C-alpha positions in Angstrom: 166.2 64.9 -134.5 162.7 63.7 -134.9 161.3 61.2 -132.4 161.5 58.1 -134.6 165.3 58.5 -134.9 165.9 59.8 -131.4 167.8 57.8 -128.8 164.6 57.5 -126.8 162.8 55.7 -129.7 165.9 53.7 -130.5 166.2 52.5 -126.9 163.3 50.0 -127.6 160.8 51.7 -125.3 158.6 52.6 -128.2 157.5 50.7 -131.3 155.0 51.2 -134.1 155.8 54.9 -134.3 153.8 57.0 -136.8 153.2 60.7 -137.2 149.7 61.9 -136.4 149.9 65.7 -136.4 152.1 68.8 -136.2 152.1 71.3 -133.4 153.7 74.7 -133.1 156.8 73.2 -131.4 157.2 70.0 -133.3 155.6 66.8 -134.5 153.2 64.6 -132.6 153.4 60.8 -133.0 151.4 57.8 -132.0 153.5 54.9 -130.6 153.3 51.8 -128.6 155.2 52.0 -125.3 157.0 49.1 -123.5 153.8 48.5 -121.5 151.8 47.9 -124.6 149.8 51.1 -124.4 149.3 53.3 -127.5 150.6 56.7 -126.4 151.0 60.1 -128.0 154.5 61.6 -128.1 154.9 65.3 -128.6 158.4 66.5 -129.4 160.2 69.8 -128.7 163.2 70.0 -130.9 166.1 72.4 -130.2 166.2 73.6 -133.8 165.6 77.3 -133.4 166.6 80.2 -131.2 163.3 80.0 -129.3 164.0 76.6 -127.8 164.5 77.9 -124.3 160.9 79.3 -124.5 159.6 76.0 -126.0 161.4 74.0 -123.3 159.9 76.0 -120.5 156.4 75.8 -122.1 156.7 72.0 -122.5 157.8 71.6 -118.9 155.0 73.9 -117.6 152.4 72.1 -119.7 153.6 68.7 -118.4 153.4 69.7 -114.8 150.0 71.4 -115.1 148.4 68.6 -117.1 149.9 65.9 -114.8 148.3 67.6 -111.8 144.8 67.3 -113.4 142.7 64.2 -113.3 139.5 64.2 -115.3 138.0 62.0 -118.0 138.0 64.9 -120.4 141.7 65.7 -119.9 144.5 63.8 -121.6 146.7 62.0 -119.0 150.4 62.8 -119.0 152.7 59.8 -118.4 156.1 61.4 -118.5 158.3 64.1 -119.8 161.5 62.7 -121.2 164.7 64.4 -122.2 167.5 63.2 -124.5 170.6 64.0 -122.4 172.8 64.4 -125.5 170.5 66.5 -127.7 168.3 68.1 -125.0 165.2 67.3 -127.0 162.1 67.0 -124.9 159.3 64.4 -125.5 156.0 64.6 -123.7 154.5 61.1 -123.4 150.8 61.2 -122.9 147.5 59.3 -123.3 146.5 58.8 -126.9 142.9 59.8 -127.8 141.8 58.8 -131.2 138.8 61.1 -131.5 140.2 63.9 -133.7 140.2 67.5 -132.8 137.2 69.8 -132.3 138.1 71.4 -135.7 137.9 67.9 -137.3 134.5 67.3 -135.7 133.1 70.7 -136.9 134.5 70.2 -140.4 132.8 66.8 -140.6 129.3 68.0 -139.6 129.6 71.5 -141.2 127.4 73.9 -139.3 127.0 72.3 -135.9 123.4 71.8 -134.8 122.6 73.7 -131.6 122.0 70.5 -129.5 125.4 69.1 -130.5 127.1 72.5 -129.9 125.6 72.6 -126.4 126.7 69.0 -125.7 130.3 69.8 -126.9 130.4 73.0 -124.8 129.2 71.1 -121.7 131.9 68.5 -122.2 134.6 71.2 -122.7 133.4 73.0 -119.5 133.4 69.8 -117.5 
């Protein structure tokens, strides 16, 4: 079931839940956690036959990203599993800057100086 109606959300650990995007494996939500932080919650729902692959991908993403510490990389707080439904939720830092695609769409053809700055930030 989607995150807002999941047992994890219903436990009271998260409030102010709202959808912010959609990924290949499920919806992404912004929420306030029980520490008062605004977090992003990515869900992996067991709705299709590829769930074992999605589950392994989520777990690998969480471990790899949690091992990295850099200002340009989103921090992972936890990987949560609903024991009854086996749904996975990746709880991570919320960055409200939009995607690179959003930035390019906003400025149209990106000026060279801005493209170089963005490329340096990505490489860092």
